[in-house]
DODO-306585 format. One record per residue (C-alpha): residue in three letters; x negated, y negated, z; residue number from 0. Coordinates in steps of 0.05 Angstrom, whole numbers, plus 5000, padded with zeros to 4 digits. Layout:
<r><residuo>ala</residuo><X>X</X><Y>Y</Y><Z>Z</Z><num>NUM</num></r>
...
***
This chain:
<r><residuo>met</residuo><X>9201</X><Y>6616</Y><Z>9063</Z><num>0</num></r>
<r><residuo>asp</residuo><X>9271</X><Y>6644</Y><Z>9052</Z><num>1</num></r>
<r><residuo>thr</residuo><X>9304</X><Y>6620</Y><Z>9116</Z><num>2</num></r>
<r><residuo>gln</residuo><X>9361</X><Y>6670</Y><Z>9110</Z><num>3</num></r>
<r><residuo>asn</residuo><X>9318</X><Y>6732</Y><Z>9101</Z><num>4</num></r>
<r><residuo>leu</residuo><X>9255</X><Y>6706</Y><Z>9135</Z><num>5</num></r>
<r><residuo>tyr</residuo><X>9204</X><Y>6724</Y><Z>9081</Z><num>6</num></r>
<r><residuo>cys</residuo><X>9162</X><Y>6685</Y><Z>9031</Z><num>7</num></r>
<r><residuo>arg</residuo><X>9198</X><Y>6672</Y><Z>8966</Z><num>8</num></r>
<r><residuo>gly</residuo><X>9133</X><Y>6682</Y><Z>8928</Z><num>9</num></r>
<r><residuo>cys</residuo><X>9103</X><Y>6746</Y><Z>8957</Z><num>10</num></r>
<r><residuo>phe</residuo><X>9164</X><Y>6772</Y><Z>8994</Z><num>11</num></r>
<r><residuo>arg</residuo><X>9125</X><Y>6785</Y><Z>9058</Z><num>12</num></r>
<r><residuo>thr</residuo><X>9147</X><Y>6762</Y><Z>9127</Z><num>13</num></r>
<r><residuo>arg</residuo><X>9104</X><Y>6716</Y><Z>9168</Z><num>14</num></r>
<r><residuo>asn</residuo><X>9081</X><Y>6774</Y><Z>9211</Z><num>15</num></r>
<r><residuo>glu</residuo><X>9062</X><Y>6815</Y><Z>9149</Z><num>16</num></r>
<r><residuo>ile</residuo><X>9023</X><Y>6756</Y><Z>9120</Z><num>17</num></r>
<r><residuo>gly</residuo><X>8987</X><Y>6742</Y><Z>9185</Z><num>18</num></r>
<r><residuo>gly</residuo><X>8971</X><Y>6814</Y><Z>9201</Z><num>19</num></r>
<r><residuo>trp</residuo><X>8953</X><Y>6837</Y><Z>9131</Z><num>20</num></r>
<r><residuo>val</residuo><X>8877</X><Y>6836</Y><Z>9142</Z><num>21</num></r>
<r><residuo>leu</residuo><X>8884</X><Y>6878</Y><Z>9205</Z><num>22</num></r>
<r><residuo>met</residuo><X>8931</X><Y>6930</Y><Z>9175</Z><num>23</num></r>
<r><residuo>thr</residuo><X>8909</X><Y>6999</Y><Z>9155</Z><num>24</num></r>
<r><residuo>asn</residuo><X>8919</X><Y>7021</Y><Z>9083</Z><num>25</num></r>
<r><residuo>val</residuo><X>8979</X><Y>7062</Y><Z>9105</Z><num>26</num></r>
<r><residuo>glu</residuo><X>9011</X><Y>7001</Y><Z>9137</Z><num>27</num></r>
<r><residuo>lys</residuo><X>8997</X><Y>6960</Y><Z>9075</Z><num>28</num></r>
<r><residuo>met</residuo><X>9030</X><Y>7013</Y><Z>9032</Z><num>29</num></r>
<r><residuo>asp</residuo><X>9091</X><Y>7011</Y><Z>9077</Z><num>30</num></r>
<r><residuo>val</residuo><X>9094</X><Y>6935</Y><Z>9070</Z><num>31</num></r>
<r><residuo>leu</residuo><X>9088</X><Y>6941</Y><Z>8994</Z><num>32</num></r>
<r><residuo>lys</residuo><X>9147</X><Y>6990</Y><Z>8993</Z><num>33</num></r>
<r><residuo>glu</residuo><X>9187</X><Y>6939</Y><Z>9033</Z><num>34</num></r>
<r><residuo>ile</residuo><X>9167</X><Y>6884</Y><Z>8984</Z><num>35</num></r>
<r><residuo>arg</residuo><X>9193</X><Y>6925</Y><Z>8925</Z><num>36</num></r>
<r><residuo>gln</residuo><X>9260</X><Y>6933</Y><Z>8961</Z><num>37</num></r>
<r><residuo>arg</residuo><X>9264</X><Y>6859</Y><Z>8978</Z><num>38</num></r>
<r><residuo>arg</residuo><X>9250</X><Y>6840</Y><Z>8906</Z><num>39</num></r>
<r><residuo>arg</residuo><X>9305</X><Y>6887</Y><Z>8881</Z><num>40</num></r>
<r><residuo>glu</residuo><X>9354</X><Y>6859</Y><Z>8931</Z><num>41</num></r>
<r><residuo>ser</residuo><X>9334</X><Y>6788</Y><Z>8913</Z><num>42</num></r>
<r><residuo>arg</residuo><X>9345</X><Y>6801</Y><Z>8838</Z><num>43</num></r>
<r><residuo>leu</residuo><X>9412</X><Y>6832</Y><Z>8852</Z><num>44</num></r>
<r><residuo>ser</residuo><X>9435</X><Y>6774</Y><Z>8895</Z><num>45</num></r>
<r><residuo>glu</residuo><X>9415</X><Y>6725</Y><Z>8840</Z><num>46</num></r>
<r><residuo>lys</residuo><X>9460</X><Y>6760</Y><Z>8790</Z><num>47</num></r>
<r><residuo>leu</residuo><X>9521</X><Y>6758</Y><Z>8836</Z><num>48</num></r>
<r><residuo>pro</residuo><X>9569</X><Y>6699</Y><Z>8825</Z><num>49</num></r>
***
């Protein structure tokens, strides 16, 4: 887990998102996937900064 941002470094989901995934509707899962894309982008950008 990324302790600063509180999400998994592998899948980019939070603990709540991981634990609740099987109970989420497809709409909720799509929302999480949108968040994941944003987290990945932000993570890549922060890695490039000095």
